[in-house]
Structure formats: C-alpha cells, structure tokens
C-alpha positions in Angstrom: 35.7 -35.1 -174.7 37.4 -36.8 -177.7 40.3 -34.3 -177.4 40.8 -35.2 -173.8 40.9 -38.9 -174.6 43.5 -38.3 -177.3 45.7 -36.3 -174.9 45.4 -39.1 -172.3 46.6 -41.6 -174.9 49.5 -39.3 -176.0 50.8 -38.9 -172.4 51.9 -42.5 -171.9 53.6 -42.5 -175.3 55.4 -39.3 -174.4 56.5 -40.7 -171.0 57.8 -43.8 -172.8 59.8 -41.6 -175.2 61.2 -39.7 -172.2 62.3 -42.9 -170.5 63.8 -44.5 -173.6 67.2 -42.7 -173.3 67.6 -44.0 -169.7 66.6 -47.5 -170.8 69.1 -47.3 -173.7 71.9 -46.3 -171.3 70.9 -49.2 -169.0 70.9 -51.6 -171.9 74.4 -50.5 -173.0 75.6 -50.7 -169.4 74.2 -54.2 -169.0 75.8 -55.3 -172.2 79.2 -53.9 -171.2 79.1 -55.5 -167.8 77.9 -58.9 -169.0 80.4 -59.0 -171.9 83.4 -58.5 -169.6 82.3 -61.0 -167.0 81.3 -63.5 -169.7 84.6 -63.2 -171.5 86.5 -64.4 -168.4 83.9 -67.0 -167.4 84.2 -68.5 -170.9 87.8 -69.6 -170.2 86.6 -71.2 -166.9 84.0 -73.1 -168.9 86.6 -74.1 -171.5 89.0 -75.3 -168.8 91.7 -72.9 -170.0 93.6 -70.1 -168.4 94.1 -67.9 -171.5 96.4 -64.9 -172.0 96.8 -61.8 -169.8 94.6 -60.5 -168.1 92.5 -63.7 -168.0 94.6 -65.7 -165.4 94.8 -62.7 -163.1 91.0 -62.2 -163.3 90.2 -66.0 -163.0 91.9 -65.9 -159.6 89.0 -63.5 -158.5 86.3 -65.5 -160.3 83.7 -65.4 -157.4 83.9 -61.6 -157.5 82.7 -61.6 -161.1 79.3 -62.1 -159.5 79.4 -58.3 -158.8 79.5 -57.1 -162.5 77.1 -60.0 -163.4 74.6 -58.9 -160.8 74.9 -55.3 -161.8 74.5 -56.2 -165.4 71.3 -58.2 -164.5 69.9 -55.2 -162.7 70.7 -52.9 -165.6 69.0 -55.4 -167.9 65.9 -55.4 -165.8 65.9 -51.6 -165.8 66.2 -51.6 -169.5 63.4 -54.1 -169.9 65.4 -56.2 -172.4 64.4 -59.8 -172.1 67.5 -61.1 -173.9 69.8 -59.2 -171.6 67.9 -60.3 -168.6 68.2 -64.0 -169.6 71.9 -63.4 -170.3 72.5 -61.9 -166.9 70.5 -64.5 -165.0 72.3 -67.3 -166.8 75.7 -65.9 -166.1 75.0 -65.2 -162.5 73.7 -68.8 -162.1 76.8 -70.2 -163.7 79.2 -68.1 -161.6 77.3 -69.1 -158.5 77.6 -72.8 -159.4 81.4 -72.4 -159.9 81.7 -70.5 -156.6 79.9 -73.0 -154.4 82.7 -74.6 -152.3 83.3 -78.3 -153.1 82.8 -80.7 -150.3 84.7 -83.8 -149.2 83.5 -86.4 -151.7 86.5 -88.7 -151.5 86.0 -92.2 -150.1 88.4 -92.9 -147.3 89.7 -96.4 -146.9 91.8 -97.9 -144.1 92.0 -97.2 -140.4 93.7 -94.1 -139.0 97.3 -94.6 -138.1 98.7 -91.1 -137.4 97.8 -87.5 -136.9 99.7 -84.5 -138.3 99.4 -80.7 -138.1 100.8 -78.9 -141.1 101.5 -75.1 -141.4 102.3 -73.3 -144.6 103.2 -69.6 -144.6 104.5 -67.0 -147.1 106.5 -64.6 -144.9 106.9 -61.9 -147.7 110.6 -61.4 -148.1 111.2 -62.6 -144.5 109.2 -59.8 -142.9 106.8 -62.1 -141.1 109.3 -64.5 -139.7 108.6 -63.4 -136.2 104.9 -64.1 -136.6 105.7 -67.6 -138.0 107.9 -68.3 -135.0 105.1 -67.2 -132.6 102.6 -69.4 -134.5 104.9 -72.4 -134.4 105.5 -72.0 -130.7 101.7 -71.6 -130.0 100.2 -74.1 -132.4 103.1 -76.7 -132.4 102.6 -78.0 -136.0 104.5 -81.1 -137.0 105.6 -79.8 -140.4 106.2 -76.1 -141.4 106.5 -75.0 -145.0 107.8 -71.4 -145.3 108.1 -69.4 -148.5 110.0 -66.2 -149.3 112.4 -66.9 -146.5 115.8 -65.1 -147.2 119.0 -66.1 -145.4 118.3 -63.8 -142.4 114.8 -65.3 -142.1 116.2 -68.8 -142.4 118.7 -68.2 -139.6 116.1 -66.6 -137.3 113.5 -69.3 -137.9 115.7 -72.3 -137.5 117.4 -70.9 -134.4 114.2 -70.0 -132.8 112.5 -73.4 -133.2 115.5 -75.6 -133.0 114.4 -77.1 -129.7 111.1 -78.4 -131.1 111.7 -78.5 -134.9 115.4 -79.4 -135.4 115.0 -80.9 -138.8 115.5 -78.6 -141.8 115.4 -78.9 -145.6 115.9 -75.6 -147.4 116.7 -74.0 -150.7 118.5 -70.8 -149.8 117.9 -67.6 -151.8 117.6 -63.8 -151.5 114.3 -62.0 -151.4 111.4 -64.3 -152.5 113.7 -67.1 -153.7 114.4 -68.8 -150.4 112.1 -71.5 -148.9 112.4 -74.0 -146.1 110.7 -77.0 -144.5 111.2 -77.3 -140.7 110.0 -80.3 -138.9 109.7 -82.1 -135.6 109.9 -85.3 -137.6 113.2 -86.5 -139.0 113.7 -85.5 -142.6 115.6 -87.3 -145.3 116.8 -85.4 -148.4 114.9 -85.4 -151.6 115.5 -83.6 -154.8 113.8 -80.2 -155.0 111.4 -79.4 -157.9 113.2 -76.8 -160.1 111.7 -73.4 -160.2 112.8 -69.7 -160.1 112.0 -69.7 -156.4 113.1 -72.4 -154.0 111.0 -75.5 -153.7 112.7 -77.9 -151.3 111.6 -81.5 -150.9 112.0 -84.1 -148.2 111.1 -87.6 -147.0 109.5 -87.8 -143.5 108.4 -90.7 -141.3 105.5 -90.5 -138.9 104.8 -93.5 -136.6 106.7 -95.8 -139.0 105.0 -94.5 -142.2 107.1 -92.8 -144.9 105.7 -89.6 -146.6 107.0 -87.5 -149.5 107.0 -83.8 -148.8 107.3 -81.0 -151.3 107.1 -77.2 -150.9 105.4 -75.3 -153.7 106.2 -71.8 -154.8 105.8 -71.4 -158.5 106.2 -68.0 -160.2 103.2 -65.6 -160.0 101.0 -65.2 -163.1 102.0 -61.6 -163.7 102.1 -60.1 -167.2 105.2 -61.3 -168.9 105.6 -64.3 -166.6 102.7 -66.5 -167.6 105.1 -68.9 -169.3 107.1 -69.5 -166.1 103.9 -69.8 -164.1 102.5 -72.5 -166.4 105.8 -74.3 -166.7 106.4 -74.4 -162.9 102.8 -75.6 -162.1 103.3 -78.2 -164.7 106.6 -79.2 -163.0 104.6 -79.7 -159.7 102.0 -81.7 -161.6 104.7 -84.0 -163.0 106.2 -84.4 -159.5 102.7 -85.4 -158.2 102.3 -87.9 -161.0 105.8 -89.4 -160.3 105.3 -89.7 -156.5 101.6 -89.7 -155.7 99.8 -93.0 -155.2 97.2 -92.1 -157.8 99.9 -91.2 -160.4 102.7 -93.0 -162.0 104.2 -94.1 -158.6 100.9 -95.7 -157.7 100.7 -97.5 -161.0 104.2 -98.9 -160.3 103.0 -100.4 -157.0 104.4 -97.8 -154.6 102.2 -96.4 -151.9 103.8 -93.3 -150.4 101.6 -90.6 -148.9 102.2 -87.2 -150.3 101.9 -83.6 -148.9 102.5 -80.7 -151.3 102.1 -77.4 -149.6 102.9 -73.7 -150.1 102.0 -70.6 -152.0 100.8 -71.9 -155.4 100.0 -68.5 -156.9 96.9 -70.2 -158.2 93.4 -70.9 -157.1 91.0 -73.7 -157.9 89.6 -71.5 -160.7 92.8 -71.9 -162.7 92.9 -74.8 -165.1 96.6 -75.5 -164.4 95.9 -75.9 -160.7 92.9 -78.2 -161.3 95.1 -80.4 -163.5 97.6 -80.6 -160.7 94.9 -81.9 -158.4 93.3 -84.3 -160.8 96.4 -85.8 -162.4 98.3 -86.2 -159.2 95.3 -87.6 -157.3 95.6 -84.8 -154.7 92.9 -83.0 -152.7 93.0 -79.6 -151.1 93.0 -80.0 -147.4 91.1 -76.7 -146.8 88.3 -78.0 -149.1 88.2 -81.3 -147.3 87.8 -79.4 -144.0 85.1 -77.1 -145.4 87.2 -73.9 -146.1 87.6 -74.1 -149.8 86.8 -70.4 -150.5 88.5 -68.8 -147.5 90.8 -66.1 -148.8 94.5 -66.2 -148.0 95.8 -63.3 -150.1 96.0 -60.3 -150.3 95.9 -59.2 -146.7 96.4 -55.5 -146.9 94.1 -54.0 -144.3 92.0 -52.5 -147.0 88.6 -53.9 -148.2 89.9 -55.6 -151.4 88.8 -58.9 -152.8 90.8 -61.9 -151.6 91.5 -65.4 -153.0 92.9 -68.6 -151.8 96.3 -69.3 -153.3 98.0 -70.9 -150.3 97.2 -74.6 -150.1 98.1 -77.9 -148.5 97.4 -80.7 -151.0 97.3 -84.3 -149.8 97.1 -87.7 -151.4 94.1 -90.0 -150.8 95.9 -91.4 -147.7 94.8 -88.4 -145.7 91.7 -86.8 -144.4 91.4 -83.3 -143.0 89.2 -82.2 -140.2 90.3 -78.6 -139.5 91.7 -75.8 -141.6 92.5 -72.3 -140.1 93.8 -69.3 -141.9 95.9 -67.2 -139.5 96.9 -63.5 -139.9 100.6 -62.9 -139.8 101.9 -59.4 -139.1 104.3 -58.4 -141.8 103.0 -60.5 -144.6 100.3 -60.0 -147.3 99.4 -63.7 -146.9 97.5 -65.6 -144.2 99.2 -68.7 -143.0 97.2 -72.0 -143.3 97.2 -74.6 -140.5 95.5 -77.9 -141.2 95.0 -81.0 -139.1 95.4 -84.2 -141.0 94.8 -87.9 -140.3 96.9 -90.5 -142.1 95.1 -93.7 -143.0 96.6 -97.1 -143.5 
C-alpha cells in the first residue's frame, strides 16, 4: 500500500519534469516576443522616433498587439507570473495608444462656408485616371495630388479644367511632381522646400482667405531618416508661421490653414505629433471618427496598413465626414473630407 502511494506521488513530479521543457520554450518565446514589441513601444512612450528600424515599425504600432498578445499567451503557457504581468501591461499600453482619438476641440464661431477636400498619391502618375474619375464624381473644391509627373499634370489639368481651372504645381519627374487644383481662385504662395514638390497657395471661399499647403516629405526609409525628419520639421515651421495657433496667431493674424497630402508619417510618429501640436492643427479624419483607417499600402494582399495620408486643419474648421477611396493604379487610398469653416 505504501509503495503504491509513493508511486502516485512520483507520477505528478515526473509529469511536471516532462512538461518543463515545453514551458521553458514557451517562456523564451514570450520573452523574445515581448522584448521586441517593448523596444519599439518604449520610443512611443519616450515621444521619440529613434533610429532605423524604429520609425518604420512605429508606423505599424497597432499591429504590435499581435506579438504582444502572442507573448502573453506564451507567458500563460509557461506559467511565469512576471512574464504574464509584462505581457498584460504591454498589451494594455498598446491598446491605449491604439484607441482612436475623438474630437475634443472646442469650436467657436458660426459656420460660414463648407468645403470638400481630396488628397491623393497617384504613385508616379499611374492613378491619374482614377483621380480624374473621383474629381468628376465627388466634385471636391480642393484637390491635392502627389507623385504627379509632367504627363500626369497635363492629363489631370486638361481633364478637370472645366470645373477646376485653378492650378498651383511644382513640376517634377517620378514622385517629385505635385499639384493643387481648385474650383476656387488660387493666389501664389511660396512652396515649402523638400526633395519632392510641395506647392502652396492662397484661396478664398465666400470672402474668407485660407492658406493651402501640400505635404509630401521624404519617406523614412533606411538612409533617408535625416531628410524625413528635416522635411517634417519644415512643415511644422510652416504651420507655426501661418497657423492661427502658431506664430501668425500670436501676431494677430487669423488665416485658416489646410495642410494636406502624403506625410509618410502616422500619429504614432513623434515628428508628426509635433507638427499637429505646435501648429495648432488637427487631423480631419480623426475629427470625423476615422483616425485609424489605413490609407497605405493598398496591394491587394492581406498586409498591415497605416494612415499616412492626412488632411490637417486649423481650429477654424470642423470635419463631419472622411472617406478613404480606392484608386486603381496606386498603392494609396485617396482621402476625401467634408469641412466646415467657422467664423
């Protein structure tokens, strides 16, 4: 009888030893997954973009919930309380960062005008036909087009000349060309310098002047992070100089601002957040409840997407609608927003 009891006691211990290699593997897997996700998230917490590959990974911050969640599952399988706490805390932090922000800006003044704004990256001009169709169908007031080479520029301006005869462009080959076409008269304004074209303009709607600026800074690819940071900083300085909440506002001016285009940055990049905060700008898609809708890449394959195409507006505007539209020929979705200008 005693021998039987001893055997029964030895069986759980033996089973535990048999399971321990699997738990060890699970623990190592959890540590690896959580370490990688934590390393990137730490830069988000520190409000910094860091070196390559951190800026590239920060663009896909919501997708870090996948390794964080897998790490938590591995930690539970390994029965390691410290790893479980680590995984749960990281998943909670990423969830908090991923929750789309709402419209928390107070709006003052009565509505005075409505505007529809379209921004589209046509990928080396390949999607110019899709943009023309969208302009004819949706009839936006202002259209910001990036990566529009000379052939694209000619096709676009000719096709919409009847409804959008006003043009401000920086011509260039490949991705360097950009253009603003408008149904509203456009006065010239200095472009913001960058490797790719960033035309500016002054428009007037129902007697109210607005500053317009197209954005297309360099992408944060390895070897080009310096240009990416510098050109986003140039847009931040422009917003400070012309936005009502920046230096222009302090000087007593009150000119509404629209800054739109392919920013090659998401709200999870510190450089983009500084542009918003220092310039007193808000993302129209976020104001309209579409802060996390992906605009790139559109490849037809199930790959993660992020929102790097934006329409940023000063506090003079509210947004009640934001739609991301597929464009045949481009790896970006176009963004169409409906804005209301307030007095």
